[in-house]
N, CA, C, O and the ligand as a Tripos MOL2 file, in Angstrom:
@<TRIPOS>MOLECULE
protein
  293   291    74     0     0
PROTEIN
NO_CHARGES

@<TRIPOS>ATOM
      1 N         134.5620 -158.6350  -70.2270 N.3       1 MET1
      2 CA        133.4270 -159.2420  -69.5190 C.3       1 MET1
      3 C         132.6940 -160.2350  -70.4180 C.2       1 MET1
      4 O         132.4990 -159.9910  -71.6090 O.2       1 MET1
      5 N         132.3100 -161.3050  -69.8530 N.am      2 ARG2
      6 CA        131.6090 -162.3260  -70.6400 C.3       2 ARG2
      7 C         130.1130 -162.0380  -70.6870 C.2       2 ARG2
      8 O         129.5120 -161.5940  -69.7090 O.2       2 ARG2
      9 N         129.5540 -162.2930  -71.8070 N.am      3 VAL3
     10 CA        128.1070 -162.1370  -71.9450 C.3       3 VAL3
     11 C         127.4750 -163.4660  -71.5770 C.2       3 VAL3
     12 O         127.8610 -164.5160  -72.0900 O.2       3 VAL3
     13 N         126.5170 -163.4090  -70.6980 N.am      4 LEU4
     14 CA        125.8310 -164.6370  -70.3050 C.3       4 LEU4
     15 C         125.0210 -165.1770  -71.4830 C.2       4 LEU4
     16 O         124.3320 -164.4310  -72.1790 O.2       4 LEU4
     17 N         125.1170 -166.4410  -71.6790 N.am      5 SER5
     18 CA        124.3540 -167.0310  -72.7790 C.3       5 SER5
     19 C         122.8940 -167.1950  -72.3670 C.2       5 SER5
     20 O         122.5810 -167.6080  -71.2510 O.2       5 SER5
     21 N         122.0380 -166.8660  -73.2810 N.am      6 LEU6
     22 CA        120.6090 -166.9870  -73.0110 C.3       6 LEU6
     23 C         120.1990 -168.4490  -73.1020 C.2       6 LEU6
     24 O         120.7950 -169.2260  -73.8490 O.2       6 LEU6
     25 N         119.1730 -168.8180  -72.3340 N.am      7 PRO7
     26 CA        118.6990 -170.2080  -72.4640 C.3       7 PRO7
     27 C         118.1680 -170.4360  -73.8720 C.2       7 PRO7
     28 O         117.5660 -169.5460  -74.4720 O.2       7 PRO7
     29 N         118.3890 -171.5960  -74.3740 N.am      8 ARG8
     30 CA        117.9500 -171.9050  -75.7340 C.3       8 ARG8
     31 C         116.4380 -171.9400  -75.8220 C.2       8 ARG8
     32 O         115.7540 -172.5050  -74.9690 O.2       8 ARG8
     33 N         115.9470 -171.3360  -76.8540 N.am      9 LEU9
     34 CA        114.5110 -171.3900  -77.0790 C.3       9 LEU9
     35 C         114.1920 -172.7130  -77.7480 C.2       9 LEU9
     36 O         114.9700 -173.2100  -78.5620 O.2       9 LEU9
     37 N         113.0520 -173.2790  -77.4060 N.am     10 PRO10
     38 CA        112.6990 -174.5420  -78.0660 C.3      10 PRO10
     39 C         112.4650 -174.3010  -79.5500 C.2      10 PRO10
     40 O         111.7740 -173.3550  -79.9290 O.2      10 PRO10
     41 N         113.0220 -175.1300  -80.3620 N.am     11 SER11
     42 CA        112.8610 -174.9610  -81.8010 C.3      11 SER11
     43 C         111.5390 -175.5670  -82.2650 C.2      11 SER11
     44 O         110.9790 -176.4610  -81.6310 O.2      11 SER11
     45 N         111.0760 -175.0610  -83.3620 N.am     12 ILE12
     46 CA        109.8200 -175.5830  -83.9130 C.3      12 ILE12
     47 C         110.0720 -176.9980  -84.4320 C.2      12 ILE12
     48 O         111.0750 -177.2650  -85.0940 O.2      12 ILE12
     49 N         109.1680 -177.8710  -84.1260 N.am     13 GLY13
     50 CA        109.3360 -179.2460  -84.5710 C.3      13 GLY13
     51 C         110.0940 -180.0840  -83.5660 C.2      13 GLY13
     52 O         110.4960 -181.2130  -83.8490 O.2      13 GLY13
     53 N         110.2790 -179.5270  -82.4090 N.am     14 GLN14
     54 CA        110.9470 -180.2700  -81.3510 C.3      14 GLN14
     55 C         110.1400 -181.5220  -81.0200 C.2      14 GLN14
     56 O         108.9160 -181.4710  -80.9010 O.2      14 GLN14
     57 N         110.8250 -182.6190  -80.8770 N.am     15 LYS15
     58 CA        110.1220 -183.8890  -80.6430 C.3      15 LYS15
     59 C         109.4290 -183.9330  -79.2850 C.2      15 LYS15
     60 O         108.2700 -184.3290  -79.1620 O.2      15 LYS15
     61 N         110.1740 -183.5170  -78.2840 N.am     16 GLU16
     62 CA        109.6300 -183.6290  -76.9370 C.3      16 GLU16
     63 C         108.9920 -182.3190  -76.5190 C.2      16 GLU16
     64 O         109.6690 -181.2930  -76.4410 O.2      16 GLU16
     65 N         107.7220 -182.3440  -76.2560 N.am     17 LYS17
     66 CA        107.0530 -181.1260  -75.8070 C.3      17 LYS17
     67 C         107.0430 -181.0890  -74.2920 C.2      17 LYS17
     68 O         106.8170 -182.0930  -73.6160 O.2      17 LYS17
     69 N         107.2960 -179.8980  -73.7880 N.am     18 LEU18
     70 CA        107.2270 -179.7450  -72.3440 C.3      18 LEU18
     71 C         105.7630 -179.6580  -71.9460 C.2      18 LEU18
     72 O         104.9550 -179.0430  -72.6410 O.2      18 LEU18
     73 N         105.4300 -180.2750  -70.8280 N.am     19 PRO19
     74 CA        104.0400 -180.1500  -70.3790 C.3      19 PRO19
     75 C         103.7510 -178.7070  -70.0010 C.2      19 PRO19
     76 O         104.6430 -177.9770  -69.5680 O.2      19 PRO19
     77 N         102.5290 -178.3130  -70.1640 N.am     20 ARG20
     78 CA        102.1380 -176.9370  -69.8370 C.3      20 ARG20
     79 C         101.0710 -176.9670  -68.7550 C.2      20 ARG20
     80 O         100.2230 -177.8580  -68.6950 O.2      20 ARG20
     81 N         101.1530 -175.9590  -67.9100 N.am     21 VAL21
     82 CA        100.1410 -175.8130  -66.8670 C.3      21 VAL21
     83 C          99.4570 -174.4800  -67.0990 C.2      21 VAL21
     84 O         100.1180 -173.4690  -67.3340 O.2      21 VAL21
     85 N          98.1480 -174.4770  -67.0340 N.am     22 VAL22
     86 CA         97.3960 -173.2450  -67.2720 C.3      22 VAL22
     87 C          97.0640 -172.5910  -65.9380 C.2      22 VAL22
     88 O          96.6140 -173.2350  -64.9900 O.2      22 VAL22
     89 N          97.3050 -171.2860  -65.9080 N.am     23 TYR23
     90 CA         97.0280 -170.5100  -64.7000 C.3      23 TYR23
     91 C          96.0190 -169.4210  -64.9910 C.2      23 TYR23
     92 O          95.8900 -168.9500  -66.1210 O.2      23 TYR23
     93 N          95.3160 -169.0370  -63.9620 N.am     24 THR24
     94 CA         94.3590 -167.9380  -64.0430 C.3      24 THR24
     95 C          94.8350 -166.8370  -63.1010 C.2      24 THR24
     96 O          95.1600 -167.0980  -61.9420 O.2      24 THR24
     97 N          94.8740 -165.6130  -63.6040 N.am     25 ILE25
     98 CA         95.2150 -164.4730  -62.7500 C.3      25 ILE25
     99 C          93.9240 -163.7280  -62.4410 C.2      25 ILE25
    100 O          93.1980 -163.3060  -63.3410 O.2      25 ILE25
    101 N          93.6550 -163.5770  -61.1540 N.am     26 VAL26
    102 CA         92.4610 -162.8610  -60.7050 C.3      26 VAL26
    103 C          92.9230 -161.5390  -60.1060 C.2      26 VAL26
    104 O          93.8190 -161.5050  -59.2630 O.2      26 VAL26
    105 N          92.3030 -160.4560  -60.5520 N.am     27 GLU27
    106 CA         92.7230 -159.1420  -60.0660 C.3      27 GLU27
    107 C          91.5380 -158.4080  -59.4640 C.2      27 GLU27
    108 O          90.4330 -158.4020  -60.0070 O.2      27 GLU27
    109 N          91.8110 -157.7860  -58.3170 N.am     28 CYS28
    110 CA         90.7940 -156.9570  -57.6720 C.3      28 CYS28
    111 C          90.6750 -155.6330  -58.4310 C.2      28 CYS28
    112 O          91.6800 -154.9940  -58.7440 O.2      28 CYS28
    113 N          89.4420 -155.2310  -58.7220 N.am     29 GLN29
    114 CA         89.2260 -154.0010  -59.4850 C.3      29 GLN29
    115 C          89.4640 -152.7520  -58.6400 C.2      29 GLN29
    116 O          89.6190 -151.6590  -59.1850 O.2      29 GLN29
    117 N          89.4960 -152.9010  -57.3270 N.am     30 SER30
    118 CA         89.6640 -151.7400  -56.4490 C.3      30 SER30
    119 C          91.1100 -151.5490  -56.0060 C.2      30 SER30
    120 O          91.6800 -150.4710  -56.1710 O.2      30 SER30
    121 N          91.7060 -152.6160  -55.4370 N.am     31 CYS31
    122 CA         93.0650 -152.4540  -54.9090 C.3      31 CYS31
    123 C          94.1010 -153.1060  -55.8130 C.2      31 CYS31
    124 O          95.2990 -153.0290  -55.5390 O.2      31 CYS31
    125 N          93.6550 -153.7440  -56.8800 N.am     32 HIS32
    126 CA         94.5370 -154.3550  -57.8780 C.3      32 HIS32
    127 C          95.4320 -155.4630  -57.3350 C.2      32 HIS32
    128 O          96.4870 -155.7620  -57.8940 O.2      32 HIS32
    129 N          94.9910 -156.0610  -56.2400 N.am     33 ALA33
    130 CA         95.7120 -157.2220  -55.7370 C.3      33 ALA33
    131 C          95.5140 -158.3620  -56.7240 C.2      33 ALA33
    132 O          94.4030 -158.6130  -57.1910 O.2      33 ALA33
    133 N          96.6010 -159.0410  -57.0300 N.am     34 LYS34
    134 CA         96.5170 -160.1270  -57.9970 C.3      34 LYS34
    135 C          96.7470 -161.4670  -57.3220 C.2      34 LYS34
    136 O          97.6080 -161.6200  -56.4560 O.2      34 LYS34
    137 N          95.9510 -162.4250  -57.7500 N.am     35 VAL35
    138 CA         96.1060 -163.7770  -57.2270 C.3      35 VAL35
    139 C          96.2830 -164.7160  -58.4080 C.2      35 VAL35
    140 O          95.5310 -164.6610  -59.3810 O.2      35 VAL35
    141 N          97.2770 -165.5690  -58.3100 N.am     36 LYS36
    142 CA         97.5130 -166.5600  -59.3480 C.3      36 LYS36
    143 C          97.0430 -167.9080  -58.8260 C.2      36 LYS36
    144 O          97.4110 -168.3250  -57.7280 O.2      36 LYS36
    145 N          96.2350 -168.5780  -59.6160 N.am     37 ARG37
    146 CA         95.7740 -169.8970  -59.1860 C.3      37 ARG37
    147 C          95.6560 -170.7980  -60.4070 C.2      37 ARG37
    148 O          95.5730 -170.3180  -61.5380 O.2      37 ARG37
    149 N          95.6480 -172.0950  -60.1720 N.am     38 PRO38
    150 CA         95.5040 -172.9950  -61.3140 C.3      38 PRO38
    151 C          94.1760 -172.7620  -62.0160 C.2      38 PRO38
    152 O          93.1600 -172.4700  -61.3860 O.2      38 PRO38
    153 N          94.2100 -172.8950  -63.3150 N.am     39 PHE39
    154 CA         93.0130 -172.7050  -64.1270 C.3      39 PHE39
    155 C          91.9450 -173.7330  -63.7650 C.2      39 PHE39
    156 O          92.2340 -174.9200  -63.6160 O.2      39 PHE39
    157 N          90.7170 -173.2630  -63.6260 N.am     40 ASN40
    158 CA         89.5840 -174.1530  -63.4140 C.3      40 ASN40
    159 C          88.7230 -174.1500  -64.6680 C.2      40 ASN40
    160 O          88.5930 -173.1270  -65.3400 O.2      40 ASN40
    161 N          88.1460 -175.2820  -64.9730 N.am     41 ALA41
    162 CA         87.2430 -175.3450  -66.1210 C.3      41 ALA41
    163 C          86.1440 -174.3200  -65.9390 C.2      41 ALA41
    164 O          85.5500 -174.2320  -64.8640 O.2      41 ALA41
    165 N          85.8650 -173.5460  -66.9690 N.am     42 GLY42
    166 CA         84.8200 -172.5330  -66.8840 C.3      42 GLY42
    167 C          85.3710 -171.1410  -66.6330 C.2      42 GLY42
    168 O          84.6360 -170.1560  -66.7040 O.2      42 GLY42
    169 N          86.6750 -171.0540  -66.3380 N.am     43 ASP43
    170 CA         87.2740 -169.7330  -66.1410 C.3      43 ASP43
    171 C          87.3510 -168.9990  -67.4790 C.2      43 ASP43
    172 O          87.6270 -169.6060  -68.5140 O.2      43 ASP43
    173 N          87.1050 -167.7000  -67.4490 N.am     44 PHE44
    174 CA         87.3190 -166.8790  -68.6480 C.3      44 PHE44
    175 C          87.6290 -165.4640  -68.2000 C.2      44 PHE44
    176 O          87.2660 -165.0520  -67.0990 O.2      44 PHE44
    177 N          88.3090 -164.7210  -69.0730 N.am     45 VAL45
    178 CA         88.7050 -163.3510  -68.7480 C.3      45 VAL45
    179 C          87.4580 -162.4910  -68.5580 C.2      45 VAL45
    180 O          86.4990 -162.5900  -69.3220 O.2      45 VAL45
    181 N          87.4890 -161.6660  -67.5500 N.am     46 THR46
    182 CA         86.4280 -160.7540  -67.0650 C.3      46 THR46
    183 C          85.3750 -161.4670  -66.2110 C.2      46 THR46
    184 O          84.4120 -160.8420  -65.7680 O.2      46 THR46
    185 N          85.5530 -162.7480  -65.9830 N.am     47 ARG47
    186 CA         84.6240 -163.4460  -65.0990 C.3      47 ARG47
    187 C          84.6880 -162.8500  -63.6920 C.2      47 ARG47
    188 O          85.7710 -162.5530  -63.1880 O.2      47 ARG47
    189 N          83.5390 -162.6800  -63.0720 N.am     48 GLU48
    190 CA         83.5390 -162.1610  -61.7070 C.3      48 GLU48
    191 C          83.9350 -163.2480  -60.7300 C.2      48 GLU48
    192 O          83.4920 -164.3920  -60.8310 O.2      48 GLU48
    193 N          84.7700 -162.8730  -59.7910 N.am     49 GLU49
    194 CA         85.3220 -163.8520  -58.8590 C.3      49 GLU49
    195 C          84.9230 -163.6000  -57.4200 C.2      49 GLU49
    196 O          85.4660 -164.2120  -56.5000 O.2      49 GLU49
    197 N          83.9830 -162.7070  -57.2290 N.am     50 GLY50
    198 CA         83.5330 -162.4370  -55.8690 C.3      50 GLY50
    199 C          84.2550 -161.2670  -55.2360 C.2      50 GLY50
    200 O          84.9120 -160.4860  -55.9240 O.2      50 GLY50
    201 N          84.1320 -161.1450  -53.9210 N.am     51 ALA51
    202 CA         84.6820 -160.0020  -53.2110 C.3      51 ALA51
    203 C          86.1350 -160.2210  -52.8200 C.2      51 ALA51
    204 O          86.5420 -161.3270  -52.4630 O.2      51 ALA51
    205 N          86.9060 -159.1450  -52.8960 N.am     52 CYS52
    206 CA         88.3080 -159.1650  -52.4920 C.3      52 CYS52
    207 C          88.3920 -159.3700  -50.9750 C.2      52 CYS52
    208 O          87.6050 -158.8100  -50.2120 O.2      52 CYS52
    209 N          89.3560 -160.1770  -50.5640 N.am     53 SER53
    210 CA         89.4640 -160.4540  -49.1290 C.3      53 SER53
    211 C          90.0550 -159.2790  -48.3550 C.2      53 SER53
    212 O          89.8690 -159.1850  -47.1410 O.2      53 SER53
    213 N          90.7630 -158.3820  -49.0390 N.am     54 SER54
    214 CA         91.3750 -157.2690  -48.3050 C.3      54 SER54
    215 C          90.5960 -155.9710  -48.3920 C.2      54 SER54
    216 O          90.6400 -155.1750  -47.4540 O.2      54 SER54
    217 N          89.8770 -155.7260  -49.4930 N.am     55 CYS55
    218 CA         89.1710 -154.4450  -49.5860 C.3      55 CYS55
    219 C          87.6960 -154.5970  -49.9390 C.2      55 CYS55
    220 O          86.9880 -153.5970  -50.0610 O.2      55 CYS55
    221 N          87.2190 -155.8310  -50.1060 N.am     56 SER56
    222 CA         85.8260 -156.1070  -50.4560 C.3      56 SER56
    223 C          85.4240 -155.5930  -51.8350 C.2      56 SER56
    224 O          84.2370 -155.5150  -52.1540 O.2      56 SER56
    225 N          86.4120 -155.2460  -52.6440 N.am     57 GLY57
    226 CA         86.1210 -154.8170  -54.0170 C.3      57 GLY57
    227 C          85.7940 -156.0240  -54.8770 C.2      57 GLY57
    228 O          85.8780 -157.1670  -54.4260 O.2      57 GLY57
    229 N          85.4160 -155.7530  -56.1360 N.am     58 ASN58
    230 CA         85.0920 -156.8490  -57.0440 C.3      58 ASN58
    231 C          86.3640 -157.4200  -57.6660 C.2      58 ASN58
    232 O          87.2240 -156.6910  -58.1600 O.2      58 ASN58
    233 N          86.4500 -158.7380  -57.6230 N.am     59 LYS59
    234 CA         87.5850 -159.3960  -58.2720 C.3      59 LYS59
    235 C          87.1210 -159.9710  -59.6040 C.2      59 LYS59
    236 O          86.0130 -160.4910  -59.7340 O.2      59 LYS59
    237 N          88.0020 -159.8580  -60.5800 N.am     60 ARG60
    238 CA         87.7010 -160.4150  -61.8970 C.3      60 ARG60
    239 C          88.9130 -161.1480  -62.4310 C.2      60 ARG60
    240 O          90.0550 -160.8320  -62.0970 O.2      60 ARG60
    241 N          88.6410 -162.1260  -63.2610 N.am     61 THR61
    242 CA         89.7290 -162.8080  -63.9430 C.3      61 THR61
    243 C          90.3300 -161.8260  -64.9440 C.2      61 THR61
    244 O          89.6210 -161.3040  -65.8040 O.2      61 THR61
    245 N          91.6380 -161.5700  -64.8360 N.am     62 SER62
    246 CA         92.2450 -160.6020  -65.7450 C.3      62 SER62
    247 C          93.1100 -161.2590  -66.8030 C.2      62 SER62
    248 O          93.3980 -160.6540  -67.8360 O.2      62 SER62
    249 N          93.5250 -162.4860  -66.5570 N.am     63 LEU63
    250 CA         94.4380 -163.1350  -67.5050 C.3      63 LEU63
    251 C          94.3950 -164.6410  -67.3210 C.2      63 LEU63
    252 O          94.3110 -165.1520  -66.2040 O.2      63 LEU63
    253 N          94.4540 -165.3300  -68.4380 N.am     64 ILE64
    254 CA         94.5990 -166.7870  -68.4050 C.3      64 ILE64
    255 C          95.7780 -167.1150  -69.3120 C.2      64 ILE64
    256 O          95.8080 -166.7070  -70.4730 O.2      64 ILE64
    257 N          96.7260 -167.8390  -68.7910 N.am     65 TYR65
    258 CA         97.9110 -168.1470  -69.5960 C.3      65 TYR65
    259 C          98.4700 -169.5010  -69.1940 C.2      65 TYR65
    260 O          98.1160 -170.0570  -68.1550 O.2      65 TYR65
    261 N          99.3380 -170.0090  -70.0280 N.am     66 SER66
    262 CA         99.9590 -171.2910  -69.7220 C.3      66 SER66
    263 C         101.4640 -171.1400  -69.6070 C.2      66 SER66
    264 O         102.0820 -170.3140  -70.2770 O.2      66 SER66
    265 N         102.0240 -171.9460  -68.7540 N.am     67 GLU67
    266 CA        103.4670 -171.9480  -68.5210 C.3      67 GLU67
    267 C         104.0050 -173.3220  -68.8390 C.2      67 GLU67
    268 O         103.3660 -174.3390  -68.5690 O.2      67 GLU67
    269 N         105.1870 -173.3360  -69.4170 N.am     68 GLU68
    270 CA        105.8420 -174.6220  -69.6160 C.3      68 GLU68
    271 C         106.4270 -175.0640  -68.2880 C.2      68 GLU68
    272 O         106.9580 -174.2510  -67.5310 O.2      68 GLU68
    273 N         106.3300 -176.3360  -68.0140 N.am     69 VAL69
    274 CA        106.8600 -176.8560  -66.7740 C.3      69 VAL69
    275 C         108.0970 -177.6720  -67.0990 C.2      69 VAL69
    276 O         108.0410 -178.6090  -67.8950 O.2      69 VAL69
    277 N         109.1860 -177.3230  -66.4940 N.am     70 ALA70
    278 CA        110.4170 -178.0650  -66.7310 C.3      70 ALA70
    279 C         110.2950 -179.4580  -66.1450 C.2      70 ALA70
    280 O         109.7760 -179.6490  -65.0460 O.2      70 ALA70
    281 N         110.7800 -180.4150  -66.8970 N.am     71 LYS71
    282 CA        110.7090 -181.7830  -66.4050 C.3      71 LYS71
    283 C         111.6690 -182.0120  -65.2580 C.2      71 LYS71
    284 O         112.8120 -181.5570  -65.2810 O.2      71 LYS71
    285 N         111.1970 -182.7070  -64.2800 N.am     72 SER72
    286 CA        112.1110 -183.0620  -63.1950 C.3      72 SER72
    287 C         112.8190 -184.3480  -63.5730 C.2      72 SER72
    288 O         112.2090 -185.2980  -64.0630 O.2      72 SER72
    289 N         114.1100 -184.3520  -63.3360 N.am     73 LYS73
    290 CA        114.8850 -185.5150  -63.7500 C.3      73 LYS73
    291 C         114.8580 -186.6330  -62.7120 C.2      73 LYS73
    292 O         115.4680 -187.6820  -62.9190 O.2      73 LYS73
    293 ZN         90.9100 -155.4720  -53.2620 Zn       74 ZN74
@<TRIPOS>BOND
     1     1     2 1
     2     2     3 1
     3     3     4 2
     4     3     5 am
     5     5     6 1
     6     6     7 1
     7     7     8 2
     8     7     9 am
     9     9    10 1
    10    10    11 1
    11    11    12 2
    12    11    13 am
    13    13    14 1
    14    14    15 1
    15    15    16 2
    16    15    17 am
    17    17    18 1
    18    18    19 1
    19    19    20 2
    20    19    21 am
    21    21    22 1
    22    22    23 1
    23    23    24 2
    24    23    25 am
    25    25    26 1
    26    26    27 1
    27    27    28 2
    28    27    29 am
    29    29    30 1
    30    30    31 1
    31    31    32 2
    32    31    33 am
    33    33    34 1
    34    34    35 1
    35    35    36 2
    36    35    37 am
    37    37    38 1
    38    38    39 1
    39    39    40 2
    40    39    41 am
    41    41    42 1
    42    42    43 1
    43    43    44 2
    44    43    45 am
    45    45    46 1
    46    46    47 1
    47    47    48 2
    48    47    49 am
    49    49    50 1
    50    50    51 1
    51    51    52 2
    52    51    53 am
    53    53    54 1
    54    54    55 1
    55    55    56 2
    56    55    57 am
    57    57    58 1
    58    58    59 1
    59    59    60 2
    60    59    61 am
    61    61    62 1
    62    62    63 1
    63    63    64 2
    64    63    65 am
    65    65    66 1
    66    66    67 1
    67    67    68 2
    68    67    69 am
    69    69    70 1
    70    70    71 1
    71    71    72 2
    72    71    73 am
    73    73    74 1
    74    74    75 1
    75    75    76 2
    76    75    77 am
    77    77    78 1
    78    78    79 1
    79    79    80 2
    80    79    81 am
    81    81    82 1
    82    82    83 1
    83    83    84 2
    84    83    85 am
    85    85    86 1
    86    86    87 1
    87    87    88 2
    88    87    89 am
    89    89    90 1
    90    90    91 1
    91    91    92 2
    92    91    93 am
    93    93    94 1
    94    94    95 1
    95    95    96 2
    96    95    97 am
    97    97    98 1
    98    98    99 1
    99    99   100 2
   100    99   101 am
   101   101   102 1
   102   102   103 1
   103   103   104 2
   104   103   105 am
   105   105   106 1
   106   106   107 1
   107   107   108 2
   108   107   109 am
   109   109   110 1
   110   110   111 1
   111   111   112 2
   112   111   113 am
   113   113   114 1
   114   114   115 1
   115   115   116 2
   116   115   117 am
   117   117   118 1
   118   118   119 1
   119   119   120 2
   120   119   121 am
   121   121   122 1
   122   122   123 1
   123   123   124 2
   124   123   125 am
   125   125   126 1
   126   126   127 1
   127   127   128 2
   128   127   129 am
   129   129   130 1
   130   130   131 1
   131   131   132 2
   132   131   133 am
   133   133   134 1
   134   134   135 1
   135   135   136 2
   136   135   137 am
   137   137   138 1
   138   138   139 1
   139   139   140 2
   140   139   141 am
   141   141   142 1
   142   142   143 1
   143   143   144 2
   144   143   145 am
   145   145   146 1
   146   146   147 1
   147   147   148 2
   148   147   149 am
   149   149   150 1
   150   150   151 1
   151   151   152 2
   152   151   153 am
   153   153   154 1
   154   154   155 1
   155   155   156 2
   156   155   157 am
   157   157   158 1
   158   158   159 1
   159   159   160 2
   160   159   161 am
   161   161   162 1
   162   162   163 1
   163   163   164 2
   164   163   165 am
   165   165   166 1
   166   166   167 1
   167   167   168 2
   168   167   169 am
   169   169   170 1
   170   170   171 1
   171   171   172 2
   172   171   173 am
   173   173   174 1
   174   174   175 1
   175   175   176 2
   176   175   177 am
   177   177   178 1
   178   178   179 1
   179   179   180 2
   180   179   181 am
   181   181   182 1
   182   182   183 1
   183   183   184 2
   184   183   185 am
   185   185   186 1
   186   186   187 1
   187   187   188 2
   188   187   189 am
   189   189   190 1
   190   190   191 1
   191   191   192 2
   192   191   193 am
   193   193   194 1
   194   194   195 1
   195   195   196 2
   196   195   197 am
   197   197   198 1
   198   198   199 1
   199   199   200 2
   200   199   201 am
   201   201   202 1
   202   202   203 1
   203   203   204 2
   204   203   205 am
   205   205   206 1
   206   206   207 1
   207   207   208 2
   208   207   209 am
   209   209   210 1
   210   210   211 1
   211   211   212 2
   212   211   213 am
   213   213   214 1
   214   214   215 1
   215   215   216 2
   216   215   217 am
   217   217   218 1
   218   218   219 1
   219   219   220 2
   220   219   221 am
   221   221   222 1
   222   222   223 1
   223   223   224 2
   224   223   225 am
   225   225   226 1
   226   226   227 1
   227   227   228 2
   228   227   229 am
   229   229   230 1
   230   230   231 1
   231   231   232 2
   232   231   233 am
   233   233   234 1
   234   234   235 1
   235   235   236 2
   236   235   237 am
   237   237   238 1
   238   238   239 1
   239   239   240 2
   240   239   241 am
   241   241   242 1
   242   242   243 1
   243   243   244 2
   244   243   245 am
   245   245   246 1
   246   246   247 1
   247   247   248 2
   248   247   249 am
   249   249   250 1
   250   250   251 1
   251   251   252 2
   252   251   253 am
   253   253   254 1
   254   254   255 1
   255   255   256 2
   256   255   257 am
   257   257   258 1
   258   258   259 1
   259   259   260 2
   260   259   261 am
   261   261   262 1
   262   262   263 1
   263   263   264 2
   264   263   265 am
   265   265   266 1
   266   266   267 1
   267   267   268 2
   268   267   269 am
   269   269   270 1
   270   270   271 1
   271   271   272 2
   272   271   273 am
   273   273   274 1
   274   274   275 1
   275   275   276 2
   276   275   277 am
   277   277   278 1
   278   278   279 1
   279   279   280 2
   280   279   281 am
   281   281   282 1
   282   282   283 1
   283   283   284 2
   284   283   285 am
   285   285   286 1
   286   286   287 1
   287   287   288 2
   288   287   289 am
   289   289   290 1
   290   290   291 1
   291   291   292 2
@<TRIPOS>SUBSTRUCTURE
     1 MET1         2 RESIDUE 1 A MET
     2 ARG2         6 RESIDUE 1 A ARG
     3 VAL3        10 RESIDUE 1 A VAL
     4 LEU4        14 RESIDUE 1 A LEU
     5 SER5        18 RESIDUE 1 A SER
     6 LEU6        22 RESIDUE 1 A LEU
     7 PRO7        26 RESIDUE 1 A PRO
     8 ARG8        30 RESIDUE 1 A ARG
     9 LEU9        34 RESIDUE 1 A LEU
    10 PRO10       38 RESIDUE 1 A PRO
    11 SER11       42 RESIDUE 1 A SER
    12 ILE12       46 RESIDUE 1 A ILE
    13 GLY13       50 RESIDUE 1 A GLY
    14 GLN14       54 RESIDUE 1 A GLN
    15 LYS15       58 RESIDUE 1 A LYS
    16 GLU16       62 RESIDUE 1 A GLU
    17 LYS17       66 RESIDUE 1 A LYS
    18 LEU18       70 RESIDUE 1 A LEU
    19 PRO19       74 RESIDUE 1 A PRO
    20 ARG20       78 RESIDUE 1 A ARG
    21 VAL21       82 RESIDUE 1 A VAL
    22 VAL22       86 RESIDUE 1 A VAL
    23 TYR23       90 RESIDUE 1 A TYR
    24 THR24       94 RESIDUE 1 A THR
    25 ILE25       98 RESIDUE 1 A ILE
    26 VAL26      102 RESIDUE 1 A VAL
    27 GLU27      106 RESIDUE 1 A GLU
    28 CYS28      110 RESIDUE 1 A CYS
    29 GLN29      114 RESIDUE 1 A GLN
    30 SER30      118 RESIDUE 1 A SER
    31 CYS31      122 RESIDUE 1 A CYS
    32 HIS32      126 RESIDUE 1 A HIS
    33 ALA33      130 RESIDUE 1 A ALA
    34 LYS34      134 RESIDUE 1 A LYS
    35 VAL35      138 RESIDUE 1 A VAL
    36 LYS36      142 RESIDUE 1 A LYS
    37 ARG37      146 RESIDUE 1 A ARG
    38 PRO38      150 RESIDUE 1 A PRO
    39 PHE39      154 RESIDUE 1 A PHE
    40 ASN40      158 RESIDUE 1 A ASN
    41 ALA41      162 RESIDUE 1 A ALA
    42 GLY42      166 RESIDUE 1 A GLY
    43 ASP43      170 RESIDUE 1 A ASP
    44 PHE44      174 RESIDUE 1 A PHE
    45 VAL45      178 RESIDUE 1 A VAL
    46 THR46      182 RESIDUE 1 A THR
    47 ARG47      186 RESIDUE 1 A ARG
    48 GLU48      190 RESIDUE 1 A GLU
    49 GLU49      194 RESIDUE 1 A GLU
    50 GLY50      198 RESIDUE 1 A GLY
    51 ALA51      202 RESIDUE 1 A ALA
    52 CYS52      206 RESIDUE 1 A CYS
    53 SER53      210 RESIDUE 1 A SER
    54 SER54      214 RESIDUE 1 A SER
    55 CYS55      218 RESIDUE 1 A CYS
    56 SER56      222 RESIDUE 1 A SER
    57 GLY57      226 RESIDUE 1 A GLY
    58 ASN58      230 RESIDUE 1 A ASN
    59 LYS59      234 RESIDUE 1 A LYS
    60 ARG60      238 RESIDUE 1 A ARG
    61 THR61      242 RESIDUE 1 A THR
    62 SER62      246 RESIDUE 1 A SER
    63 LEU63      250 RESIDUE 1 A LEU
    64 ILE64      254 RESIDUE 1 A ILE
    65 TYR65      258 RESIDUE 1 A TYR
    66 SER66      262 RESIDUE 1 A SER
    67 GLU67      266 RESIDUE 1 A GLU
    68 GLU68      270 RESIDUE 1 A GLU
    69 VAL69      274 RESIDUE 1 A VAL
    70 ALA70      278 RESIDUE 1 A ALA
    71 LYS71      282 RESIDUE 1 A LYS
    72 SER72      286 RESIDUE 1 A SER
    73 LYS73      290 RESIDUE 1 A LYS
    74 ZN74       293 GROUP 0 **** ****
C-alpha cells in the first residue's frame, strides 16, 4: 500500500507569503453553538457577543485565529 504524501509545509524564509484571513469564533456559553465569522476590529477573546439565537444564552468570543488562503490561479 502506498503512503499518501503529506502536503509540503511552507519553509521558513519562503519568498511568497500566502495571504491570511483572520476569523473569530463565537461560542454560546449555554448550548455551545459555535459561529465562525470574519474578524472585526475590536474583537477579543471573552468579549460578550449578545444573546444566542437558539437558546438565548450568552455568547462570547472563544477564539481568534488566522487561516492561510490558497491563491487562486
Ligand atoms: Zn445557545
